[in-house]
C-alpha positions in Angstrom: -70.0 22.4 -31.6 -71.5 21.7 -28.1 -69.0 23.5 -25.9 -68.2 20.8 -23.0 -66.0 21.4 -19.5 -66.6 20.1 -15.7 -64.4 21.3 -12.3 -63.4 18.6 -10.4 -63.6 20.2 -6.7 -62.3 18.4 -3.6 -64.1 18.5 -0.4 -61.1 18.5 1.4 -57.7 17.1 2.2 -57.8 13.1 1.2 -60.6 12.9 -0.9 -57.9 11.3 -3.8 -59.1 14.3 -6.0 -56.1 14.4 -8.1 -56.4 10.4 -9.1 -60.0 10.4 -9.4 -59.3 13.7 -11.6 -56.4 11.4 -14.4 -58.6 8.3 -13.8 -61.9 10.4 -15.1 -59.2 11.8 -18.2 -58.0 8.2 -19.2 -61.6 7.3 -18.4 -62.5 9.7 -21.1 -59.9 9.1 -23.6 -60.4 5.2 -23.8 -64.2 5.6 -25.0 -62.6 8.0 -27.3 -62.6 11.5 -26.8 -60.0 14.3 -27.0 -59.4 15.6 -23.6 -58.2 19.0 -22.4 -56.7 19.1 -18.6 -56.6 22.5 -16.3 -55.2 22.9 -13.2 -56.1 25.4 -10.7 -53.6 26.6 -9.1 -49.8 27.5 -8.7 -49.2 23.7 -9.3 -46.8 22.2 -11.8 -46.4 18.5 -11.1 -50.8 17.2 -11.3 -50.5 18.8 -14.8 -47.8 16.5 -16.4 -49.8 13.4 -15.7 -52.6 15.4 -17.2 -50.4 15.8 -20.0 -49.3 12.7 -20.3 -52.8 11.2 -20.5 -54.2 13.4 -22.4 -51.7 14.0 -25.0 -52.5 17.1 -25.3 -50.9 20.3 -22.9 -52.0 21.0 -19.6 -52.8 24.3 -18.8 -52.8 26.5 -14.8 -56.0 28.4 -13.8 -54.6 31.0 -11.3 -57.3 33.8 -10.2 -54.2 36.0 -7.9 -52.1 35.6 -10.4 -54.0 36.7 -13.6 -56.6 39.3 -14.7 -60.2 37.2 -15.4 -60.2 37.8 -18.8 -56.5 36.4 -19.2 -58.2 32.9 -17.2 -61.1 32.7 -20.0 -58.5 32.9 -22.6 -56.1 30.6 -21.2 -59.7 27.6 -20.7 -60.4 29.1 -24.2 -57.3 29.3 -26.1 -57.0 25.6 -24.2 -59.7 23.5 -25.0 -60.0 24.4 -29.3 -60.8 20.8 -30.3 -60.8 19.1 -27.1 -64.9 17.0 -26.5 -64.1 17.8 -22.7 -61.9 19.9 -20.5 -61.8 18.6 -17.1 -60.3 21.2 -15.4 -58.7 19.6 -10.9 -59.4 22.0 -8.4 -56.7 23.3 -6.1 -56.9 22.1 -2.5 -60.7 22.4 -0.8 -63.0 24.1 -3.1 -63.4 27.4 -1.5 -59.7 27.5 0.0 -57.3 30.4 -1.9 -55.2 33.5 -1.9 -57.8 35.0 1.4 -60.0 32.5 4.2 -61.9 35.5 4.0 -62.9 36.0 0.1 -63.0 33.0 -2.9 -60.0 34.8 -4.7 -58.0 32.6 -6.3 -60.9 29.2 -5.2 -61.6 26.9 -7.2 -65.0 28.7 -6.7 -63.7 32.0 -8.1 -62.5 30.0 -11.1 -65.4 27.6 -11.7 -67.7 31.1 -11.4 -65.8 33.0 -14.1 -65.2 30.3 -16.9 -69.4 29.0 -15.7 -68.0 25.5 -15.3 -70.5 22.9 -13.6 -68.6 21.3 -11.1 -68.2 18.0 -9.6 -67.3 17.7 -5.6 -65.7 14.9 -4.5 -66.6 13.6 -1.2 -64.5 11.2 0.9 -66.8 9.0 2.1 -65.1 7.3 5.1 -66.3 6.1 7.8 -69.8 8.3 7.2 -73.2 8.0 5.6 -76.0 10.8 6.2 -73.4 12.8 7.1 -71.8 13.1 3.1 -74.8 14.8 2.9 -74.4 17.8 5.5 -71.3 18.0 4.2 -72.2 18.4 0.4 -75.0 20.6 2.0 -72.9 23.3 3.4 -70.7 23.6 -0.1 -73.8 24.3 -1.6 -75.6 26.7 0.2 -71.8 28.9 1.3 -72.5 30.6 -1.7 -74.6 31.2 -4.3 -72.8 31.5 -7.7 -70.8 28.1 -8.1 -73.1 25.7 -10.4 -73.0 22.1 -8.7 -74.3 19.7 -10.3 -73.0 16.2 -9.1 -71.7 14.7 -6.7 -68.9 11.9 -6.6 -68.2 9.4 -3.9 -64.0 8.5 -2.8 -63.0 6.2 -0.5 -66.0 4.1 0.7 -66.2 0.2 2.0 -68.3 -1.0 -0.3 -71.2 -1.2 -2.9 -73.6 -0.8 0.0 -72.0 1.9 1.6 -72.4 3.6 -1.3 -75.5 3.3 -1.7 -75.8 4.7 1.6 -74.3 7.9 0.9 -75.9 8.2 -1.8 -79.6 7.7 -0.5 -78.3 11.0 1.5 -77.3 13.7 -0.9 -79.8 12.8 -3.5 -82.6 13.5 -1.1 -81.4 16.2 1.3 -79.6 18.0 -0.9 -81.5 17.3 -4.9 -78.1 16.7 -6.8 -77.0 13.5 -8.8 -74.5 11.2 -7.1 -72.3 10.0 -10.2 -70.7 6.9 -8.6 -68.3 5.8 -6.4 -64.3 4.4 -6.0 -64.0 1.7 -3.6 -60.8 2.2 -0.9 -57.4 0.8 -2.5 -60.0 0.7 -6.1 -57.0 2.5 -7.5 -53.0 2.5 -7.3 -51.1 5.5 -5.8 -49.7 7.7 -6.8 -45.5 8.0 -5.8 -45.4 11.4 -3.5 -41.9 13.3 -2.7 -41.2 16.4 -0.2 -43.1 18.7 -3.2 -46.3 16.3 -3.9 -46.5 14.3 -6.8 -43.4 12.7 -8.2 -43.9 14.7 -11.9 -45.2 12.2 -14.3 -42.0 12.9 -16.5 -39.9 10.4 -14.0 -42.1 8.2 -13.9 -41.6 6.0 -17.3 -44.3 4.0 -18.4 -47.3 5.3 -17.7 -50.2 3.4 -20.1 -50.2 0.1 -17.5 -51.1 3.2 -14.9 -53.6 4.7 -16.6 -55.6 1.6 -18.5 -55.5 0.4 -13.8 -57.2 4.0 -13.4 -59.4 4.0 -16.0 -61.2 0.5 -15.6 -61.8 1.2 -11.6 -63.5 4.3 -12.5 -65.3 3.2 -15.6 -66.8 0.7 -13.3 -67.8 2.4 -11.3 -68.9 6.0 -12.1 -71.6 7.4 -15.1 -69.6 8.5 -16.8 -71.8 9.0 -19.8 -74.2 11.4 -17.4 -70.9 13.7 -16.8 -71.1 14.1 -20.2 -74.1 14.9 -20.3 -74.3 17.1 -17.5 -70.9 19.3 -18.6 -73.0 21.7 -21.3 -70.7 25.0 -20.8 -70.3 28.4 -22.2 -67.8 29.0 -25.5 -65.6 31.9 -23.6 -63.9 34.5 -25.2 -61.1 37.2 -24.3 -61.7 40.9 -24.4 -58.3 42.1 -24.2 -56.2 38.6 -26.1 -53.1 38.3 -25.0 -51.5 35.2 -26.6 -51.4 37.1 -30.0 -48.3 36.4 -32.5 -46.2 40.2 -32.6 -44.3 39.2 -35.3 -41.6 37.5 -36.6 -39.3 35.3 -34.7 -36.4 38.2 -33.5 -33.7 36.1 -30.7 -33.4 32.6 -30.1 -33.7 31.4 -26.6 -32.8 28.3 -24.8 -35.0 26.5 -22.6 -33.1 23.8 -20.1 -36.1 20.7 -20.0 -35.9 17.8 -18.4 -36.4 15.5 -15.4 -34.3 18.3 -13.2 -35.8 21.1 -15.1 -39.6 21.3 -15.7 -41.7 23.2 -13.7 -42.7 26.0 -16.6 -46.0 27.3 -17.1 -46.8 26.4 -20.4 -48.3 30.2 -20.9 -44.7 31.2 -20.0 -43.1 29.3 -23.0 -46.2 30.4 -25.9 -45.9 34.4 -24.2 -41.9 33.7 -25.2 -42.7 32.5 -28.5 -46.0 35.6 -29.5 -43.4 38.6 -28.4 -40.7 37.1 -31.0 -39.1 34.1 -29.3 -37.6 31.0 -30.9 -37.6 28.3 -27.7 -34.8 25.8 -28.5 -34.7 23.3 -25.9 -32.2 21.2 -24.5 -31.2 18.3 -21.5 -28.4 19.8 -18.5 -29.7 15.8 -17.6 -28.6 14.1 -20.4 -25.9 15.7 -21.2 -26.6 18.4 -24.1 -24.8 21.7 -24.0 -26.1 24.6 -24.1 -27.0 25.2 -28.1 -24.7 27.1 -30.1 -26.1 30.5 -31.0 -28.5 31.4 -28.7 -29.1 34.8 -26.7 -31.1 34.1 -24.0 -31.9 31.2 -21.6 -34.0 29.8 -19.4 -34.2 27.4 -16.5 -37.0 26.7 -14.2 -37.6 25.1 -11.3 -38.0 21.3 -11.0 -35.8 18.8 -8.8 -32.7 19.6 -9.4 -31.6 18.0 -5.8 -32.9 14.7 -7.1 -30.5 14.4 -10.0 -27.7 16.8 -8.3 -24.8 13.7 -8.4 -25.8 13.2 -12.5 -26.1 17.2 -12.9 -22.7 17.9 -11.2 -21.1 14.8 -13.1 -22.0 17.0 -16.7 -18.5 19.1 -16.7 -19.0 19.8 -20.0 -22.8 21.2 -19.8 -21.9 23.3 -17.2 -18.7 24.5 -18.4 -21.1 25.7 -21.6 -23.4 27.6 -19.5 -21.1 28.9 -17.0 -19.4 30.5 -20.6 -22.2 31.5 -21.6 -23.8 33.3 -18.7 -19.9 34.7 -18.1 -20.0 36.6 -21.5 -23.4 38.4 -20.7 -26.0 35.8 -21.8 -29.7 36.8 -20.5 -30.7 34.8 -18.4 -33.4 34.1 -16.0 -33.3 31.3 -13.1 -36.0 30.3 -10.9 -35.6 27.9 -8.1 -34.5 24.7 -8.5 -32.0 27.0 -12.0 -31.5 29.6 -9.0 -29.9 26.2 -6.8 -28.5 24.7 -10.2 -26.4 28.4 -11.0 -24.7 27.7 -6.7 -22.1 27.0 -6.1 -23.4 23.8 -4.8 -26.6 21.4 -3.2 -26.0 19.4 -0.2 -28.7 16.6 0.4 -30.4 16.1 3.5 -27.4 13.3 3.7 -25.0 16.1 4.0 -22.9 15.1 0.8 -22.8 18.3 -1.8 -22.6 17.9 -5.4 -20.5 21.0 -7.4 -23.1 22.9 -9.6 -22.0 26.0 -11.8 -20.2 28.2 -9.5 -21.7 31.4 -10.7 -23.5 32.5 -7.7 -21.0 32.3 -4.5 -23.0 29.9 -1.9 -24.7 26.3 -1.0 -28.1 25.6 -1.5 -28.7 22.7 1.6 -31.9 20.9 1.6 -34.3 20.6 4.6 -36.3 18.5 6.3 -39.2 20.7 6.1 -40.7 23.3 4.3 -38.3 26.8 3.8 -40.9 28.8 1.5 -44.5 28.2 0.8 -47.0 30.9 -0.6 -48.1 33.2 -3.6 -45.2 36.2 -4.3 -46.0 39.8 -5.4 -42.3 40.9 -6.6 -41.1 43.7 -8.0 -37.7 44.7 -9.7 -34.6 45.5 -8.1 -32.4 47.9 -9.2 -30.6 46.7 -12.3 -33.3 44.1 -12.7 -34.2 44.7 -16.1 -36.9 42.0 -16.4 -38.7 43.9 -13.6 -38.3 47.9 -13.6 -39.8 51.2 -14.0 -42.3 50.1 -11.7 -43.5 47.3 -13.3 -45.2 44.2 -10.4 -45.4 40.7 -11.7 -47.1 37.8 -9.6 -45.6 34.4 -9.0 -45.5 31.4 -6.3 -42.6 29.9 -4.3 -42.3 27.0 -2.7 -38.9 25.0 -1.8 -37.6 23.1 0.9 -33.9 24.4 0.4 -32.3 27.2 1.8 -28.9 29.3 0.0 -26.6 30.1 2.1 -24.6 33.5 0.1 -21.1 33.5 0.1 -20.9 37.0 -1.2 -23.1 39.5 -1.0 -24.4 39.9 -4.6 -27.7 42.7 -5.5 -31.2 41.5 -5.1 -33.0 40.7 -8.0 -36.6 41.2 -6.5 -38.5 43.4 -3.5 -40.9 40.6 -2.6 -44.4 41.1 -1.1 -45.1 37.5 1.2 -48.2 37.9 3.7 -47.9 41.5 3.9 -44.2 41.3 4.8 -41.3 43.0 2.5 -37.9 41.1 1.9 -35.3 40.8 -0.8 -34.8 37.9 -2.4 -32.6 36.7 -5.3 -29.6 37.7 -7.4 -28.4 39.9 -9.9 -25.4 38.8 -11.5 -23.7 39.3 -15.0 -27.1 39.6 -17.1 -28.4 36.8 -14.7 -31.6 37.2 -13.0 -32.2 33.8 -10.4 -34.4 33.4 -7.2 -36.8 31.0 -5.5 -39.7 32.9 -7.0 -41.5 31.0 -10.0 -43.0 34.5 -12.3 -46.1 33.8 -14.6 -45.6 36.0 -17.1 -49.6 36.9 -17.9 -49.2 38.4 -14.6 -46.5 41.1 -16.0 -46.3 40.9 -20.1 -44.2 43.9 -20.1 -41.5 41.7 -18.8 -41.1 39.6 -21.7 -40.8 42.6 -23.8 -38.0 43.6 -21.5 -36.3 40.3 -21.3 -36.7 40.3 -25.5 -35.2 43.9 -25.6 -32.1 42.8 -23.8 -31.9 39.8 -25.9 -31.6 41.7 -28.7 -29.1 44.1 -27.1 -26.5 41.3 -26.5 -27.2 40.3 -30.0 -26.6 43.7 -32.3 -23.5 44.2 -29.6 
């Protein structure tokens, strides 16, 4: 079977890369193709739209957090059964961890996965200059394989023809089509980016409108014909089933808590955990008979009132944690375990009260960036020199009442600091960890769950 993949890469901000990517996915889906979505970087929100439009679990690809062999394995596994895989880039094509290298960039991911690239250019208020932009991206590096261009934000079909003529003459690349300014609906945004699709309700009309707009002005058949890419395989496969299920781990998953890397969940299953999902927001108490708990990030601040009113849910989780349930709480999950979340309006909503202190929402970004983490003393996930990698992105700050032991030693931009909280068997903090960066932590977590189960 022929393998087909493309990278949709932006040339800078304002190119409408995400909307175009979703539109392409929807348009190809309407043509009868099975489409698989991938997102470069640690973004949790864009993949929810990929999953909603394709009906398949979207995947994150990140060459800073993950070894290159793992990135290739994720693409290979995720693409099984798909006619076309579409990889949405992050930021500009050459933007990543380091301004002096391609580390963590969409460009690096395209090279590692040997995937052809389509550049998306913002054509507003320019014509021949668009060719200069494309030419710059072409000549910046000879490693990526750029196969064509799509122009966004054009004023008219006539405007598009000017850009197309310039790019094709100067860059010797086909221009596959365009989207006219205001031709497609915008996706709602909030402080962390786009509103996750899990909160959007019925999305079919939105996807259909995008698909129509893309199909009318973009040559889908030509893109499909040029999307051929080599099959991938990993020399060190990670996602291998290690045997029978040994523990049950509850996972909080709903509109308030939905920031999870799919690979984290699948690695837990591969290493011997049965995952049991529940929704604190909908009033579902902690499932009985579980040996561990995972509360990921999300937007608990947007649902603080509803979460605060679920007293039986909070009590069921609090009692289990106080009884020693091995728990990992990341970002939103960490916020949920504190005394209260205080909104921007100054309204305080009571949370679980396990970690003494309040989380206060800010108008400005409080933290953003990649993190390298080591476990603090007593951290059973990361011990004996174990190092994991992750990402931090939040608009809140935590004001502690009591000083708890720190969960992590964090390295960010060469600065070392302490972060998070160790309490009972809880490991909580703002950092979102990618488990594939340190599979040992999964073994450690499952072992701790087994030890508690044996007590």
